[in-house]
C-alpha positions, 0 to 999 in steps of 0.5 A: 778706910774701914779696916775690915774692908781693907784687910778683906780687899788685900786678901782677895786681890793678892796684889793683882790690882789689874783684875776686875771684881764685883759687889752685889746688893741682894734682898734677903727677906728672911731678915724681916719679921713674920709680919713684915714678910706678910706684906713685903713680896720679894724673893732672894734676888740681886737688886744691883751689881757693880764692877770694881776695877782700879782706875788711874789715880783711884786706888782699889780701896776708894773704888770699893768704898764708892760702890758701897756708898752707891748702895746707900741710896734712898730706900725707895730706890729698891721696891718689892713686887708690889711696888713697896720700898724694901726695908734696909735691914733685908738688903745685904752687900755681897762681894765676889771672891774671885776675879771676873773673866771679862772676855768670857762674860762678853761672849756669854752676854752677846750670845744671850742678847742675840737669843733675846733679840731673835725671840723678840723679833720672831714674836713681834715682842718689845725689842726696846724692852730687851735693849733696856736690859743690856746693862744688867744682862752684861753684869749678870754674865760677869757674876757668872764668869769666873776667871779662876778659883783663887779663893775657896769658901767653906760656909759654916751655918751656925749661931755665934753665941758665947758658948761657940766662941771657944769652939771657934778658937779650938777650930782655928787652933787645930787648923794651925796645928795641921797646916804649914805656916804658909797654909795658915797664913792663907786662911781668913775668916768672915763672921756673918749673921748666919755663922762664918766663912773660912776663906782659903787660897788655893795656892796653899792646897796640896793632897793633904790639905784642901777645901774638903779637909776644912769642911770635914774639920768644921763638921766635927767641931760644930755638930750643931751647925745647920749646914757646913758646905763649900760655897758654890756661889763664889761670894760672901757678905762684904766685911765692913757692911751690915748684914741685917742688924749684924756687922760683918767682920774679917779676921786673918787667924795668923794675925790674931792667934 
C-alpha cells in the first residue's frame, strides 16, 4: 500500500469506515503544452467518478487502490471533443474530502431524472439517451451532496521552489506555536503541482482558530502566492498519484516537525 495514500485515507476517514467517499478523474488541459492545447479540445471536466465504501472482507485501502487502478486504463478510453485520446499527463485523480450523503444524493438524482424525463417526453426527445445518463447522473449528485464538513481545505497556489521550502517550514512552525497540541495534530498538508493544501479538521476549531485563521496566516507567509483560498469544491488531488508530472504527497506536520 502506498504510504501517502494510506496516511491520507486514515486522516479523512477518522475511523468511520461505514461512510461513502468518492474519487474522480479530471481533465486539466493546462498541463499540456501550448502546441498540444492547440490540437486537443477539452475543457476542465470530470471524466469519471467512482464511489468508495468498504465491503465485507475488503478493507478501505484496497478499495481506494482499486479505484486508482481502474483509472489507469487504455489512453483511448477518454477522448476530447474531437474524438482524440487525452494525454495521460492532463488527467488528475481528485478525492472528496468529506463523506457523501447518499440519501440527499438519491433525492436530488430522482428530481433531476424526473425533470429530464418530462422534458424529453414533452419534446419527443430521445428518452433512451436520458436513461443512458443514469449512472453518471447519480454519481454527479453524490459529488454534490456532502454529508457534513468534517475537513476544510485551504488551497495555497504558489510555486514550490527551494526558496519556498524555508517559508513552508516557518509557516508550519508558526501554526504549531499558536495552536494547541490537539489542533496541530488535526492539520495535514498535501503538496501538489500548483502549491499545497492545508487540510484541517473542523472538530479542532474554536473562535480563535478556524479556517480563516489559517488562510490569513498563509497570505502573510506567502506574499507571492497567486491565490490563497478556502477550497469550496471539497476535493484535492489524491496523494500517491501523479498530477501531470508531479507526484502528490501527504504529510502530517505533527509527525515530521
